[in-house]
C-alpha positions, 0 to 999 in steps of 0.5 A: 524472504518468506523461506528465510522467515519460515526457517527462522520460525522452525528453528525457534520451534514455534510450529503454530506460528509457522502454520499461521505465517504460512497461511498469511497473505500480506495486504495488497495496496489497493490503488494502482498507477492506472487509477491515478492515470484515470484521474489525470494525475501526471506520471513521474514525480506527481504520481509518486507523491500521490501514491506515497501519500495514499500509502501512508494513509493506508499504513496508518489505517492498519492496511484497512482503507479500501480503494474508494476510501483512499481515492477520496484523499487524492484531492488533498494530495493534489493540493498538498503537493500543488499538482497540475492535472493533465 
């Protein structure tokens, strides 16, 4: 995908944008399933619901929320989706 985007930018002739894109790293979602397992969230549907909830918050924050900030929202996801902990 990156190669296609780079080629598209080259075709447009915007070399400063090309340089900027080549130096850009996409943000990495800071919460993993391992973290949720540590917090006794069951694997499967419940874990998916919690991760999706946290990801939505992360996107709404313009990808700036940290792992600690997101983890603080796990209790609201547990309540929202009525998840039974292990």
